[in-house]
C-alpha positions as CSV (number, residue, x, y, z in Angstrom):
1,M,33.5,157.5,188.6
2,L,30.3,156.1,189.2
3,L,29.1,158.9,191.6
4,Y,29.1,161.4,188.7
5,D,25.9,159.8,186.4
6,H,23.3,162.3,187.2
7,D,22.8,166.1,186.7
8,N,20.5,168.1,189.3
9,G,20.2,165.3,191.3
10,V,18.6,162.9,188.5
11,V,20.1,160.0,187.5
12,I,21.1,160.0,183.7
13,P,20.7,156.4,182.1
14,D,23.0,156.6,179.4
15,L,25.5,158.9,181.7
16,L,25.2,155.8,184.2
17,H,26.0,153.2,181.4
18,R,29.0,155.2,180.1
19,R,30.4,155.6,184.0
20,E,29.7,151.7,184.1
21,V,31.8,151.0,181.2
22,E,34.4,153.2,181.7
23,R,34.9,151.7,184.9
24,A,34.5,148.0,183.6
25,L,37.4,149.4,181.1
26,F,39.7,151.0,183.6
27,L,39.2,147.8,186.2
28,A,39.9,145.2,182.8
29,P,43.5,143.5,183.2
30,K,46.0,144.8,180.8
31,P,46.6,142.8,177.7
32,P,49.6,140.6,177.4
33,P,52.6,142.2,175.5
34,P,53.0,141.8,171.8
35,N,55.8,138.9,170.6
36,P,58.7,140.8,170.2
37,L,59.9,138.7,167.3
38,D,56.8,140.3,165.5
39,V,58.5,143.2,164.5
40,L,61.4,140.7,161.9
41,T,60.1,140.1,158.6
42,R,59.2,136.9,157.3
43,S,62.6,135.6,156.2
44,E,64.3,137.2,159.5
45,R,61.5,135.4,161.7
46,Q,61.9,131.9,159.9
47,L,65.5,131.9,160.9
48,V,65.3,133.4,164.1
49,D,62.5,130.1,164.8
50,E,64.6,127.5,163.4
51,Y,67.8,128.8,165.0
52,D,65.8,128.9,168.5
53,A,64.2,125.1,167.7
54,D,67.7,124.0,167.2
55,E,69.5,125.7,170.0
56,R,67.4,123.9,172.1
57,H,69.3,120.8,171.3
58,P,72.9,121.9,170.2
59,R,74.9,118.8,170.4
60,L,72.5,117.4,167.3
61,H,72.2,120.8,165.3
62,A,75.8,122.0,165.3
63,R,76.2,122.4,161.9
64,E,72.9,123.9,161.3
65,L,73.2,126.5,164.1
66,A,76.4,127.6,162.6
67,T,74.5,127.9,159.2
68,L,71.5,130.0,160.4
69,K,73.9,132.1,162.6
70,A,76.1,133.2,159.6
71,R,72.8,133.6,157.6
72,M,71.1,135.8,160.3
73,T,74.7,137.7,160.5
74,V,74.0,138.8,156.4
75,D,70.8,139.9,157.5
76,R,72.1,142.1,160.5
77,K,74.5,143.7,158.6
78,A,71.9,144.1,155.8
79,I,69.7,145.9,158.6
80,W,72.9,148.2,160.0
81,L,73.7,149.4,156.1
82,A,70.4,150.6,155.5
83,A,70.2,152.0,158.5
84,E,73.1,154.0,158.7
85,R,74.4,154.3,155.0
86,G,70.9,154.3,153.7
87,Q,71.7,151.9,151.0
88,L,70.9,147.9,150.3
89,P,73.5,145.5,150.2
90,D,73.3,145.4,146.2
91,R,74.3,149.4,146.6
92,K,70.4,150.5,145.9
93,P,69.5,153.4,147.9
94,T,66.8,153.3,150.8
95,V,65.6,155.3,153.3
96,K,68.2,155.8,156.3
97,G,67.7,155.6,159.8
98,W,66.8,153.2,162.7
99,E,63.0,153.7,163.3
100,V,62.6,152.8,159.7
101,E,60.7,149.2,159.8
102,H,61.7,148.4,163.3
103,R,65.4,148.4,162.1
104,A,66.5,148.9,165.5
105,E,64.7,146.4,167.0
106,R,65.1,143.9,164.7
107,Y,69.1,144.6,164.5
108,R,69.2,144.1,168.3
109,L,67.2,140.8,168.2
110,L,69.6,139.2,165.2
111,L,72.6,140.6,166.9
112,A,71.5,138.3,170.2
113,R,71.7,134.9,168.4
114,T,74.9,136.2,166.3
115,R,77.5,136.8,169.0
């Protein structure tokens, strides 16, 4: 890219600067991947964070783990209901589909913790 900074044999300063910026952008390291848990709603994220913390010491938190797993199962089923049937747990209508509000990703994250 740095070879293409001139016109008729004359270096164009603005073009030289642009090529240097493009080269730096091309050679820059890739940013770290986003946290997959960022797609969860605030309440789902809180449940998952608590569950993950308690799971590090399952003998100390067996009862709490079961409670959190049950609450995540309720949330997971609500996601499925909204995605497949287009309704909320209270039977109110909502937009149907897995692509809405990251439902597919949220469902998978909760499913992995509630099996």
